[in-house]
C-alpha positions, -999 to +999 in steps of 0.1 A: +294-570-237+262-582-233+234-567-252+223-533-234+182-543-237+190-559-205+186-549-170+214-551-148+197-582-130+192-599-165+228-593-171+238-612-145+214-641-152+227-659-180+222-696-174+250-728-177+247-750-204+227-781-190+254-802-207+285-788-193+268-788-156+262-823-162+299-834-171+306-811-135+277-828-117+290-866-127+321-859-107+305-840-081+267-845-079+259-813-069+237-809-039+229-766-042+226-744-068+240-712-050+230-684-081+202-693-104+164-686-111+141-707-108+138-710-143+176-718-148+186-738-115+205-770-124+199-786-087+158-781-087+159-797-053+179-772-036+187-735-048+190-699-043+176-674-065+184-638-066+155-631-037+172-658-016+205-636-015+230-664-014+257-641+000+237-640+032+226-674+034+248-702+050+248-726+026+263-755+049+230-747+069+206-747+039+221-782+027+217-798+063+182-785+062+172-800+033+192-831+046+218-834+021+246-857+029+270-843-001+279-808+006+286-798-030+277-767-043+275-756-078+275-716-090+275-698-121+279-665-101+268-627-115+297-615-132+289-576-129+315-557-111+322-571-077+302-604-074+328-631-085+345-617-054+320-618-030+307-653-040+347-665-040+347-647-004+311-669+006+329-699-010+361-695+016+340-686+044+319-721+035+348-746+032+358-738+066+324-758+073+331-787+048+316-773+018+328-779-012+322-753-040+326-753-079+324-722-099+320-714-137+340-678-142+350-661-169+388-673-174+411-644-159+439-658-141+455-620-134+420-608-122+417-596-086+391-613-076+409-645-079+420-657-043+449-680-055+459-691-015+424-701-012+417-719-042+422-757-045+415-765-081+412-744-114+401-760-149+408-738-175+386-745-206+401-751-239+393-755-275+366-729-277+341-709-254+312-723-236+278-709-245+254-694-218+213-697-221+198-662-225+180-649-193+150-637-210+144-662-243+158-696-223+176-698-257+211-712-259+235-682-274+270-686-293+296-661-292+307-655-257+336-632-255+358-645-231+372-681-221+362-695-191+370-715-163+357-737-133+375-727-095+372-750-072+375-746-032+378-778-013+376-780+025+411-798+026+442-773+023+457-789-005+480-772-028+468-753-057+466-774-090+457-757-123+447-783-155+436-777-186+402-791-199+389-794-235+355-780-244+345-809-267+356-834-239+331-815-216+306-818-239+308-852-250+309-862-209+278-840-204+260-857-231+259-887-213+229-896-199+209-867-205 
């Protein structure tokens, strides 16, 4: 459980480790960060904060407004009750418009919020747990109580693939070019 000294907005605002983001960004070259703060965005040119309400914004239109040719979205959504499912529903809506979305979420394959029939790929992180960045101090915090996985929604209709990705390999890949 995340410390009780944080309000609900802060509990849902933990930042992604830039090394982990960089490992995925090398593959996807993200053009939009769909759930961040101005301080922890991973895509500084195009991002959505809580004030922008990413669930009501058309991500495809936002990308086109910023003249992005690549329609790949990064999202470390709020983990509070119901948010992951809402963001996944948004990704399903957006993939019909040609948008690919990559999510970093808890590795919970039996969760009701996991829409297996609409997902293109799940990458389960093995070999250790990821660290996240504290929403107030901005410092890296170890001791995540759950494993993590990447859930990928692609516009093409392809069968779901599931693979394992070693955390240390992600870290090694992500430290290149930083």
